[in-house]
Structure formats: structure tokens, C-alpha cells
C-alpha positions as CSV (number, residue, x, y, z in Angstrom):
1,X,154.7,39.0,101.0
2,X,153.7,40.9,97.6
3,X,150.5,42.3,99.2
4,X,152.6,43.7,102.3
5,X,154.9,45.4,99.9
6,X,152.0,47.0,97.9
7,X,150.4,48.2,101.0
8,X,153.7,49.8,102.3
9,X,154.3,51.6,98.9
10,X,150.6,52.7,99.0
11,X,151.0,54.3,102.6
12,X,154.0,56.1,101.3
13,X,152.2,57.6,98.4
14,X,149.2,58.5,100.7
15,X,151.5,60.2,103.3
16,X,153.2,62.3,100.5
17,X,149.8,63.2,99.0
18,X,148.5,64.3,102.4
19,X,151.8,66.3,103.1
20,X,151.7,68.2,99.7
21,X,147.8,68.8,100.1
22,X,148.5,70.4,103.5
23,X,151.3,72.4,102.4
24,X,149.3,73.9,99.6
25,X,146.3,74.7,101.9
26,X,148.8,76.1,104.4
27,X,150.3,78.6,102.0
28,X,147.0,79.4,100.3
29,X,145.4,80.2,103.5
30,X,148.1,82.8,104.3
31,X,147.6,85.0,101.3
32,X,145.9,88.4,101.7
33,X,143.5,90.1,99.4
34,X,145.2,92.2,96.8
35,X,144.6,96.0,96.3
36,X,145.1,97.7,93.0
37,X,146.0,101.4,92.9
38,X,146.3,103.6,90.1
39,X,148.1,106.9,89.7
40,X,145.7,109.2,87.6
41,X,148.3,111.5,86.5
42,X,150.8,108.9,85.1
43,X,148.4,105.9,84.6
44,X,150.6,103.5,86.6
45,X,149.0,100.6,88.2
46,X,150.6,98.9,91.2
47,X,149.2,95.9,93.4
48,X,149.8,95.6,97.2
49,X,149.1,92.3,98.8
50,X,147.7,89.1,97.3
51,X,151.0,87.3,98.4
52,X,152.3,85.3,101.5
53,X,155.7,86.9,101.3
54,X,155.6,88.2,105.0
55,X,153.8,85.3,106.5
56,X,156.3,82.7,106.5
57,X,155.7,82.1,110.1
58,X,152.3,80.8,109.2
59,X,148.8,80.8,110.9
60,X,147.1,83.9,112.1
61,X,150.4,85.5,113.3
62,X,151.7,85.3,109.6
63,X,148.3,86.6,108.1
64,X,148.6,89.5,110.6
65,X,152.2,90.4,109.6
66,X,151.3,90.1,105.9
67,X,148.1,92.2,106.3
68,X,150.2,94.8,108.0
69,X,152.6,94.8,105.3
70,X,149.9,95.3,102.7
71,X,148.3,98.3,104.7
72,X,151.8,100.1,104.7
73,X,152.1,99.4,101.0
74,X,148.6,101.0,100.3
75,X,149.3,103.8,102.5
76,X,152.6,104.6,100.8
77,X,151.2,104.8,97.4
78,X,148.1,106.8,98.6
79,X,150.6,109.4,99.9
80,X,152.2,109.5,96.4
81,X,148.7,110.2,94.7
82,X,147.4,106.8,93.8
83,X,143.8,105.9,94.2
84,X,142.3,102.6,94.9
85,X,141.0,100.7,91.8
86,X,137.7,99.1,92.4
């Protein structure tokens, strides 16, 4: 009886661990690379991307949404006189 209880508890812990690992992998897989931009006149530095804010749908669709958001962000700052920092 004791061995059965330990096995059931071990299975619950294993399932929770796998679920947590899967969730972390899913979230990190949806982040896009960040782009740093600097305004030469003011010295202000901004960052576009590097998050998963727009990709809550997940997968390739979510990644595409986030990448599009990042590109719009970069474009907006470039129009304001910022340049990409390498």
C-alpha cells in the first residue's frame, strides 16, 4: 500500500514538472530578438522586441504577430531620428 502511494505522488510531481518545463519552453520560444535604437541628438536609448507580449496565441502565428509589432516599433523610432545600435 505504501509503495502505491509513493508512486502516485511521484507521478503527480513528474506531471507538474513536465508541465512547468513545457510552459517555460513555450514562452521562451515565442520571444523575438531585441533591437536597440539610439537618438544621436538626445542620447535616448530605446528597445524594440525581446518580449512575447504580442504572441499570446503562441506558436508561429504568435511569433509572426510579435515580429510584426517589433518591426512597427523600429520603424516608428527610425522616423523620429533614432538609429540602430549594433
